[in-house]
Structures are given as C-alpha cells and as structure tokens.
C-alpha positions as a Python dict, from the first residue, in 0.01 Angstrom:
ca = {
    (1, 'M'): (0, 0, 0),
    (2, 'N'): (29, 189, 329),
    (3, 'K'): (123, 554, 319),
    (4, 'P'): (457, 630, 494),
    (5, 'V'): (424, 798, 832),
    (6, 'Q'): (671, 1049, 967),
    (7, 'L'): (727, 982, 1335),
    (8, 'I'): (869, 1326, 1418),
    (9, 'D'): (689, 1657, 1373),
    (10, 'E'): (904, 1966, 1345),
    (11, 'E'): (768, 2263, 1532),
    (12, 'T'): (918, 2611, 1535),
    (13, 'C'): (907, 2812, 1855),
    (14, 'N'): (917, 3188, 1893),
    (15, 'P'): (1233, 3365, 1773),
    (16, 'I'): (1524, 3384, 2016),
    (17, 'Q'): (1622, 3733, 2128),
    (18, 'T'): (1942, 3843, 1953),
    (19, 'A'): (2137, 4162, 1916),
    (20, 'S'): (2021, 4394, 1640),
    (21, 'Y'): (2323, 4312, 1422),
    (22, 'Q'): (2267, 3933, 1439),
    (23, 'P'): (2027, 3742, 1218),
    (24, 'Q'): (1704, 3620, 1373),
    (25, 'R'): (1732, 3271, 1527),
    (26, 'Y'): (1477, 3002, 1598),
    (27, 'D'): (1486, 2708, 1834),
    (28, 'Y'): (1337, 2390, 1691),
    (29, 'E'): (1147, 2134, 1895),
    (30, 'Y'): (1046, 1789, 1786),
    (31, 'K'): (741, 1601, 1899),
    (32, 'R'): (770, 1223, 1880),
    (33, 'N'): (465, 1054, 1733),
    (34, 'G'): (583, 702, 1798),
    (35, 'T'): (871, 463, 1739),
    (36, 'A'): (944, 176, 1507),
    (37, 'E'): (1198, -105, 1513),
    (38, 'V'): (1364, -209, 1188),
    (39, 'F'): (1492, -563, 1138),
    (40, 'M'): (1728, -590, 842),
    (41, 'F'): (1901, -896, 704),
    (42, 'T'): (2149, -860, 420),
    (43, 'E'): (2371, -1078, 206),
    (44, 'P'): (2573, -818, 11),
    (45, 'L'): (2754, -1051, -229),
    (46, 'A'): (2425, -1205, -340),
    (47, 'G'): (2248, -868, -361),
    (48, 'F'): (1989, -976, -104),
    (49, 'R'): (1825, -754, 159),
    (50, 'S'): (1519, -814, 373),
    (51, 'V'): (1368, -537, 587),
    (52, 'D'): (1074, -563, 824),
    (53, 'V'): (934, -305, 1065),
    (54, 'R'): (784, -394, 1403),
    (55, 'E'): (658, -202, 1702),
    (56, 'H'): (892, -377, 1948),
    (57, 'K'): (1246, -513, 1955),
    (58, 'T'): (1235, -816, 2181),
    (59, 'G'): (1412, -1147, 2162),
    (60, 'V'): (1088, -1314, 2057),
    (61, 'D'): (1044, -1062, 1772),
    (62, 'W'): (1399, -1136, 1658),
    (63, 'A'): (1339, -1511, 1674),
    (64, 'Y'): (1028, -1481, 1455),
    (65, 'E'): (1219, -1264, 1205),
    (66, 'V'): (1503, -1517, 1179),
    (67, 'K'): (1258, -1805, 1143),
    (68, 'E'): (1078, -1619, 864),
    (69, 'L'): (1411, -1544, 696),
    (70, 'I'): (1506, -1911, 701),
    (71, 'E'): (1168, -2039, 585),
    (72, 'K'): (1126, -1786, 302),
    (73, 'H'): (1477, -1741, 165),
    (74, 'Y'): (1710, -2015, 290),
    (75, 'Q'): (1490, -2322, 333),
    (76, 'D'): (1705, -2533, 95),
    (77, 'L'): (2034, -2474, 279),
    (78, 'S'): (2158, -2706, 551),
    (79, 'K'): (2359, -2435, 731),
    (80, 'I'): (2345, -2057, 744),
    (81, 'I'): (2608, -1840, 907),
    (82, 'L'): (2431, -1553, 1078),
    (83, 'V'): (2644, -1263, 1202),
    (84, 'C'): (2459, -1033, 1444),
    (85, 'D'): (2536, -713, 1624),
    (86, 'N'): (2563, -728, 2001),
    (87, 'Y'): (2205, -647, 2102),
    (88, 'S'): (2094, -838, 2409),
    (89, 'T'): (1793, -970, 2215),
    (90, 'H'): (2011, -1166, 1970),
    (91, 'K'): (2047, -1482, 2176),
    (92, 'I'): (1990, -1849, 2113),
    (93, 'S'): (1756, -1852, 2413),
    (94, 'S'): (1521, -1620, 2223),
    (95, 'F'): (1426, -1913, 2000),
    (96, 'Y'): (1335, -2122, 2304),
    (97, 'E'): (1122, -1837, 2440),
    (98, 'A'): (937, -1800, 2110),
    (99, 'F'): (893, -2164, 2007),
    (100, 'C'): (863, -2504, 2169),
    (101, 'A'): (1195, -2676, 2242),
    (102, 'E'): (1169, -2915, 1947),
    (103, 'D'): (1104, -2635, 1696),
    (104, 'A'): (1380, -2421, 1845),
    (105, 'R'): (1626, -2711, 1819),
    (106, 'N'): (1527, -2761, 1457),
    (107, 'I'): (1598, -2396, 1379),
    (108, 'V'): (1921, -2337, 1572),
    (109, 'K'): (2247, -2525, 1616),
    (110, 'K'): (2516, -2323, 1787),
    (111, 'N'): (2849, -2289, 1605),
    (112, 'R'): (3111, -2420, 1849),
    (113, 'D'): (3402, -2323, 1623),
    (114, 'S'): (3287, -1963, 1601),
    (115, 'L'): (3550, -1691, 1592),
    (116, 'Y'): (3297, -1427, 1689),
    (117, 'S'): (3064, -1467, 1984),
    (118, 'K'): (2758, -1349, 1793),
    (119, 'T'): (2800, -1584, 1494),
    (120, 'W'): (2585, -1893, 1475),
    (121, 'K'): (2525, -2163, 1222),
    (122, 'L'): (2156, -2210, 1173),
    (123, 'A'): (1993, -2524, 1039),
}
C-alpha cells in the first residue's frame, strides 16, 4: 500500500513586527509539491462510492474512468443515468477521443429526453 503524500508543505516565516502590546504574529506560506485530480462516482441510495486519483483531468481521463465504472460495477445493466457537474471535460465527444468510434458508440447513447444538459443514459 502506498504511503499518503501531503502536497502542501507549511512553512513559517519570520515574525511580523507588531506593537509591544500585541501578540506576536506569523505569516504562513505554502509550497505546492504537486497536484492531483480526484474522480469520484457515487450512488448514495445503494451505498456505493468509487474514487480514483489521476495526475490530469482531461476528457480522455474522464472517458476511461466512466468506462472502468461501467465495466466493473454496472456491466449487467442496460442503461445507466449519469449526472455530471459542468466541467468542460464531461462531454460525449470525450469517448470518441479516447476510443474508436465503434467502442464509443457501444459505451454511450445520449439521453434525448434529458431534463438536465449534463445527464446521459449510458449503455
């Protein structure tokens, strides 16, 4: 098991000059040691949650995460309603960028009766 890594180091600078009657103050600086992107899928009523961490957040990364979600957890279902936030990477075209057209068509069928623009039925 990998050891967790903290991506921010807290460093304390020299004390800030204050009046003699005020308590001593410090200014904190943070040094970033990297970033991480978290992909989370949840189905609250079923008690299901899937979390994966990647270095990037691209449409192709999202497409691979959704494909993995379908293949591991929802392979027996004919339709899945996926509700996404409004990130620009959450697009149907991301599947076509990541996979050949035939595979992308097999994964995604757009929900034409959707009430919310970022809701799709996936096959």
